[in-house]
GUGU-502629 format. One line per 8 residues: number of its first residue (from 1); for each residue x, y, z of N, C-alpha, C. Coordinates in nm, 2 decimals. Layout:
% residues N
NUM = X/Y/Z/X/Y/Z/X/Y/Z ~ ... .
END
This chain:
% residues 127
1 = 0.74/-0.67/3.48/0.80/-0.79/3.43/0.88/-0.75/3.31 ~ 0.98/-0.83/3.28/1.07/-0.80/3.17/1.02/-0.87/3.04 ~ 1.09/-0.84/2.93/1.04/-0.88/2.80/1.03/-1.03/2.79 ~ 1.13/-1.11/2.84/1.13/-1.25/2.83/1.01/-1.31/2.90 ~ 0.97/-1.26/3.02/0.86/-1.32/3.10/0.73/-1.28/3.02 ~ 0.72/-1.16/2.97/0.60/-1.12/2.90/0.58/-1.21/2.78 ~ 0.69/-1.23/2.71/0.68/-1.32/2.59/0.63/-1.46/2.62 ~ 0.69/-1.51/2.73/0.65/-1.65/2.77/0.50/-1.65/2.81 .
9 = 0.46/-1.55/2.89/0.32/-1.55/2.94/0.22/-1.51/2.83 ~ 0.26/-1.44/2.73/0.17/-1.39/2.62/0.17/-1.49/2.51 ~ 0.27/-1.58/2.50/0.27/-1.68/2.40/0.32/-1.62/2.26 ~ 0.41/-1.52/2.28/0.47/-1.46/2.16/0.62/-1.45/2.18 ~ 0.70/-1.42/2.07/0.84/-1.41/2.08/0.88/-1.27/2.13 ~ 1.00/-1.26/2.19/1.05/-1.13/2.22/1.06/-1.04/2.10 ~ 1.09/-1.10/1.99/1.10/-1.02/1.86/0.96/-0.96/1.83 ~ 0.86/-1.04/1.85/0.72/-0.99/1.82/0.69/-0.88/1.91 .
17 = 0.73/-0.89/2.04/0.70/-0.78/2.13/0.77/-0.65/2.09 ~ 0.90/-0.67/2.05/0.97/-0.55/2.00/0.90/-0.49/1.88 ~ 0.85/-0.57/1.79/0.78/-0.52/1.67/0.66/-0.45/1.71 ~ 0.58/-0.51/1.81/0.46/-0.44/1.85/0.49/-0.30/1.91 ~ 0.61/-0.29/1.98/0.65/-0.16/2.03/0.69/-0.07/1.91 ~ 0.76/-0.12/1.81/0.81/-0.04/1.70/0.69/0.02/1.62 ~ 0.58/-0.06/1.61/0.47/-0.01/1.53/0.37/0.07/1.62 ~ 0.40/0.08/1.74/0.31/0.16/1.83/0.20/0.09/1.90 .
25 = 0.20/-0.04/1.90/0.10/-0.12/1.97/0.12/-0.14/2.12 ~ 0.25/-0.14/2.16/0.29/-0.15/2.30/0.38/-0.03/2.33 ~ 0.37/0.02/2.45/0.46/0.13/2.49/0.50/0.10/2.64 ~ 0.59/0.01/2.65/0.64/-0.03/2.79/0.71/0.09/2.85 ~ 0.71/0.09/2.99/0.79/0.18/3.06/0.93/0.13/3.05 ~ 1.03/0.22/3.08/1.17/0.19/3.08/1.22/0.20/3.22 ~ 1.30/0.10/3.27/1.36/0.11/3.40/1.48/0.20/3.38 ~ 1.54/0.23/3.50/1.66/0.32/3.50/1.77/0.26/3.42 .
33 = 1.78/0.13/3.41/1.89/0.06/3.33/1.85/0.05/3.18 ~ 1.74/0.10/3.14/1.69/0.10/3.00/1.61/-0.02/2.96 ~ 1.60/-0.12/3.06/1.52/-0.23/3.02/1.37/-0.20/3.01 ~ 1.31/-0.27/2.93/1.16/-0.25/2.92/1.10/-0.31/3.04 ~ 1.00/-0.25/3.09/0.92/-0.30/3.21/0.77/-0.30/3.17 ~ 0.72/-0.42/3.17/0.58/-0.45/3.13/0.49/-0.47/3.25 ~ 0.37/-0.44/3.24/0.27/-0.46/3.35/0.16/-0.56/3.30 ~ 0.06/-0.58/3.38/-0.04/-0.68/3.35/-0.13/-0.63/3.23 .
41 = -0.14/-0.50/3.22/-0.22/-0.44/3.10/-0.14/-0.47/2.97 ~ -0.01/-0.46/2.98/0.07/-0.49/2.86/0.06/-0.64/2.82 ~ 0.05/-0.73/2.92/0.02/-0.87/2.90/-0.11/-0.89/2.83 ~ -0.21/-0.83/2.88/-0.35/-0.84/2.81/-0.34/-0.79/2.67 ~ -0.27/-0.67/2.65/-0.26/-0.62/2.52/-0.18/-0.71/2.42 ~ -0.07/-0.77/2.47/0.01/-0.85/2.39/-0.07/-0.98/2.35 ~ -0.15/-1.04/2.44/-0.23/-1.15/2.40/-0.34/-1.11/2.30 ~ -0.40/-1.00/2.32/-0.51/-0.96/2.23/-0.45/-0.93/2.09 .
49 = -0.33/-0.86/2.09/-0.27/-0.83/1.96/-0.24/-0.96/1.89 ~ -0.18/-1.05/1.96/-0.15/-1.18/1.90/-0.27/-1.25/1.84 ~ -0.38/-1.25/1.91/-0.50/-1.31/1.86/-0.56/-1.24/1.75 ~ -0.56/-1.11/1.75/-0.62/-1.03/1.64/-0.54/-1.04/1.51 ~ -0.40/-1.04/1.53/-0.32/-1.07/1.41/-0.34/-1.20/1.35 ~ -0.37/-1.30/1.44/-0.39/-1.44/1.39/-0.52/-1.45/1.31 ~ -0.62/-1.36/1.33/-0.74/-1.37/1.25/-0.74/-1.28/1.13 ~ -0.63/-1.22/1.11/-0.61/-1.14/0.99/-0.62/-0.99/1.00 .
57 = -0.64/-0.94/1.12/-0.64/-0.79/1.13/-0.50/-0.74/1.11 ~ -0.49/-0.61/1.07/-0.36/-0.55/1.05/-0.32/-0.47/1.18 ~ -0.20/-0.44/1.18/-0.15/-0.36/1.30/-0.22/-0.23/1.30 ~ -0.26/-0.17/1.19/-0.33/-0.04/1.18/-0.47/-0.06/1.24 ~ -0.54/-0.17/1.21/-0.67/-0.21/1.27/-0.66/-0.21/1.42 ~ -0.56/-0.28/1.46/-0.54/-0.31/1.61/-0.51/-0.18/1.68 ~ -0.43/-0.09/1.62/-0.40/0.04/1.68/-0.53/0.12/1.70 ~ -0.62/0.11/1.61/-0.75/0.18/1.63/-0.83/0.12/1.75 .
65 = -0.82/-0.01/1.76/-0.89/-0.07/1.88/-0.82/-0.02/2.01 ~ -0.69/-0.02/2.01/-0.62/0.02/2.13/-0.65/0.17/2.17 ~ -0.66/0.25/2.07/-0.69/0.39/2.09/-0.83/0.41/2.15 ~ -0.92/0.32/2.12/-1.05/0.33/2.17/-1.07/0.25/2.30 ~ -0.96/0.19/2.35/-0.97/0.12/2.47/-1.04/-0.02/2.46 ~ -1.05/-0.07/2.34/-1.12/-0.19/2.31/-1.05/-0.31/2.36 ~ -0.92/-0.30/2.39/-0.83/-0.42/2.42/-0.78/-0.42/2.56 ~ -0.84/-0.34/2.65/-0.79/-0.33/2.78/-0.83/-0.45/2.87 .
73 = -0.91/-0.54/2.82/-0.94/-0.66/2.89/-0.93/-0.78/2.79 ~ -0.92/-0.90/2.84/-0.90/-1.01/2.75/-1.02/-1.01/2.65 ~ -0.99/-1.05/2.52/-1.10/-1.04/2.42/-1.23/-1.11/2.46 ~ -1.21/-1.23/2.52/-1.33/-1.31/2.56/-1.41/-1.24/2.67 ~ -1.36/-1.14/2.74/-1.43/-1.07/2.84/-1.47/-0.93/2.80 ~ -1.41/-0.88/2.69/-1.43/-0.74/2.65/-1.57/-0.72/2.59 ~ -1.64/-0.62/2.65/-1.76/-0.58/2.58/-1.72/-0.53/2.44 ~ -1.80/-0.57/2.34/-1.77/-0.54/2.20/-1.77/-0.39/2.18 .
81 = -1.67/-0.34/2.10/-1.67/-0.20/2.06/-1.73/-0.18/1.92 ~ -1.80/-0.08/1.90/-1.86/-0.06/1.77/-1.75/-0.05/1.66 ~ -1.64/0.00/1.69/-1.53/0.01/1.60/-1.49/-0.12/1.54 ~ -1.50/-0.22/1.63/-1.46/-0.36/1.58/-1.55/-0.41/1.47 ~ -1.68/-0.38/1.48/-1.77/-0.43/1.37/-1.73/-0.37/1.24 ~ -1.71/-0.24/1.23/-1.67/-0.18/1.11/-1.54/-0.24/1.05 ~ -1.45/-0.26/1.13/-1.32/-0.32/1.09/-1.34/-0.46/1.04 ~ -1.41/-0.54/1.12/-1.43/-0.68/1.09/-1.50/-0.69/0.95 .
89 = -1.61/-0.61/0.94/-1.68/-0.62/0.81/-1.60/-0.58/0.69 ~ -1.51/-0.48/0.71/-1.42/-0.44/0.60/-1.32/-0.55/0.57 ~ -1.27/-0.62/0.67/-1.18/-0.73/0.65/-1.25/-0.85/0.58 ~ -1.37/-0.87/0.62/-1.45/-0.98/0.55/-1.47/-0.95/0.41 ~ -1.51/-0.83/0.37/-1.52/-0.79/0.23/-1.39/-0.81/0.16 ~ -1.28/-0.77/0.22/-1.16/-0.78/0.15/-1.12/-0.93/0.13 ~ -1.15/-1.01/0.23/-1.12/-1.16/0.21/-1.21/-1.22/0.11 ~ -1.34/-1.18/0.10/-1.43/-1.23/0.00/-1.38/-1.20/-0.14 .
97 = -1.34/-1.07/-0.16/-1.28/-1.03/-0.29/-1.16/-1.11/-0.32 ~ -1.07/-1.13/-0.23/-0.95/-1.21/-0.25/-0.98/-1.36/-0.29 ~ -1.08/-1.41/-0.21/-1.12/-1.55/-0.24/-1.18/-1.56/-0.38 ~ -1.26/-1.47/-0.42/-1.32/-1.46/-0.55/-1.21/-1.46/-0.66 ~ -1.11/-1.37/-0.64/-1.00/-1.36/-0.74/-0.92/-1.49/-0.74 ~ -0.90/-1.55/-0.63/-0.82/-1.67/-0.63/-0.90/-1.79/-0.69 ~ -1.03/-1.79/-0.67/-1.12/-1.89/-0.73/-1.11/-1.88/-0.89 ~ -1.12/-1.75/-0.93/-1.11/-1.73/-1.08/-0.98/-1.78/-1.13 .
105 = -0.87/-1.75/-1.06/-0.74/-1.79/-1.10/-0.73/-1.94/-1.10 ~ -0.78/-2.01/-1.00/-0.78/-2.15/-1.00/-0.86/-2.21/-1.11 ~ -0.97/-2.15/-1.14/-1.05/-2.20/-1.26/-0.98/-2.19/-1.39 ~ -0.91/-2.08/-1.41/-0.83/-2.06/-1.53/-0.72/-2.16/-1.54 ~ -0.65/-2.18/-1.42/-0.54/-2.28/-1.42/-0.59/-2.42/-1.45 ~ -0.70/-2.45/-1.39/-0.76/-2.59/-1.42/-0.80/-2.60/-1.57 ~ -0.85/-2.50/-1.63/-0.89/-2.51/-1.77/-0.76/-2.53/-1.85 ~ -0.65/-2.45/-1.82/-0.53/-2.46/-1.89/-0.47/-2.60/-1.87 .
113 = -0.48/-2.66/-1.75/-0.43/-2.80/-1.73/-0.51/-2.90/-1.81 ~ -0.64/-2.88/-1.83/-0.72/-2.97/-1.91/-0.68/-2.96/-2.06 ~ -0.65/-2.83/-2.10/-0.61/-2.81/-2.24/-0.48/-2.89/-2.27 ~ -0.39/-2.88/-2.17/-0.26/-2.95/-2.19/-0.28/-3.10/-2.19 ~ -0.37/-3.15/-2.10/-0.40/-3.29/-2.09/-0.46/-3.34/-2.22 ~ -0.55/-3.27/-2.28/-0.61/-3.31/-2.41/-0.51/-3.31/-2.52 ~ -0.42/-3.21/-2.52/-0.31/-3.20/-2.62/-0.22/-3.32/-2.61 ~ -0.19/-3.36/-2.49/-0.10/-3.48/-2.47/-0.18/-3.60/-2.52 .
121 = -0.30/-3.62/-2.48/-0.38/-3.74/-2.52/-0.40/-3.74/-2.67 ~ -0.41/-3.63/-2.74/-0.43/-3.63/-2.88/-0.29/-3.63/-2.96 ~ -0.18/-3.64/-2.89/-0.05/-3.64/-2.95/-0.01/-3.50/-3.00 ~ -0.07/-3.40/-2.96/-0.04/-3.26/-3.01/0.06/-3.19/-2.92 ~ 0.09/-3.24/-2.81/0.18/-3.17/-2.72/0.33/-3.21/-2.74 ~ 0.42/-3.12/-2.72/0.56/-3.14/-2.73/0.60/-3.20/-2.59 ~ 0.67/-3.31/-2.60/0.71/-3.37/-2.47/0.85/-3.33/-2.43 .
END
């Protein structure tokens, strides 16, 4: 199948498919005329890549899954690969750290807002 059909069936744009190829996540065959030719495995990979990117994995994470053959079947059918657990746990730790930093920033901003509000109420703020 050609790139347009794959994009439609995988639920991604042709631009996304070209990007997946550029970063080494897809490697379609080329027809004599230079057109990309995709097969059913490429379709499975494109859908899996789309879904894994949507949950926050990086292209580097996904490349590791592909190299281990973890994405050769639809995600819901794939027996879990041990490599996935390590990656998922690392991503969760990273998200937890980011959430913690954002919560501290939010708390600081809220305190600053309260200080401004009190200054306004006490007539101490410049308007």
